[in-house]
N, C-alpha and C positions, 0 to 999 in steps of 0.2 A: 184336936188340931186337924184342920182340913188338909187334904193332900196338896192343894195349891200352896197353902201356907208353908207346909213342910218342905216342899220343893224350893221355895224362895229362901227359906232359912238355910237349907243345906247348901244351895248354890252360893249364898252370901258367905258362909263359912269357908267354902272352898276358895272363893276369891280372896278371902283374908289371909289364908295360909300359904298360898303359892307365891313364888317369886315373880318378878316383873316379866321375865321371858315367857313363863308358862301362863301368866295372866293374859298376855297378849294373844295367846293361842285360844283361850277359852272365854274371853271377854264378851263375845257375841252369843254364847250359849244361853239357852233359855231353860233348859232342864238339867237336873243334876246328872242324869244318865249320860247325856251328851257330853257334858264337861268331863265326867269320869272316863269315858271312852277315849277322849282326846288325850287326857293326862296319862292314862294307862299305856296307850300306844306310843306316846312321846317318851315315856320313861323306860318301858320294857322293850319297845319295838314290836314289830309284827312277828307272827310265827315264823315266817320265812327268814327274817333277820335273826331271830333267836337260833334257828337251826344253823344258819351260816356261822354265827359266833361260836356255837357249840362245836361245829366241825373244825373251825380254826383252833379252838382250844384242844380238841382231841388230837389234832395233828401235832400241835406244840408239845403235848404231853408225851406222845410217842417218841419224839426226837429230843426230849429233855435230857440234858447232861449237866453234870457238875462242872463249873468253870475251873480253870487251872488254879487260881489263888483263892477259891471259895472254901469256906469251912462247911462241914456237914450241917451245922445248925443254920447257916445262911441258905444253903441249898434247900433244906427242909422248909424254911420260912417261905422261900419262893414257891415251893410245891404247895404249901398251904394256901398261898394267895391264889394260885391257879385252881386249886380245889374249891375255894370259896367262890371264885368266878363261875365255875362250872355249876356249883350248887345254886347260885343265883339264876342260872338258866334252866333250873329244874333237872339237873343231872348230877348225881352225887357219886364221887369216887369213893370206893370202899377203902377203909384203912389198910387192909391187906394189900391192895393194889399200890397205894402210896409207899408202904414199907418196902415192897418188892422193888419199886422204882429207886428208892434210896440205896438199896443193896446192889 
């Protein structure tokens, strides 16, 4: 398969799997790399945005408290959600840190 052919097939597949909003962003792209960079930035954000989100999560984590009528399992579930968000931003909380926060 020639590189031009591979590029067209790949970009066609990308067009087929994205939703309408994302398709509008990449519809003018002529290379798969160009389309991928736009999708990556729109999905994950720029490095600056990632750092800002991570900073907000870190601040939230430091001030995180159990709510008055909340059970330990509910609190732990909220902590896991926050930990997963942090993991998505390529920063993983260690289990020992999460357990200390619960105690």
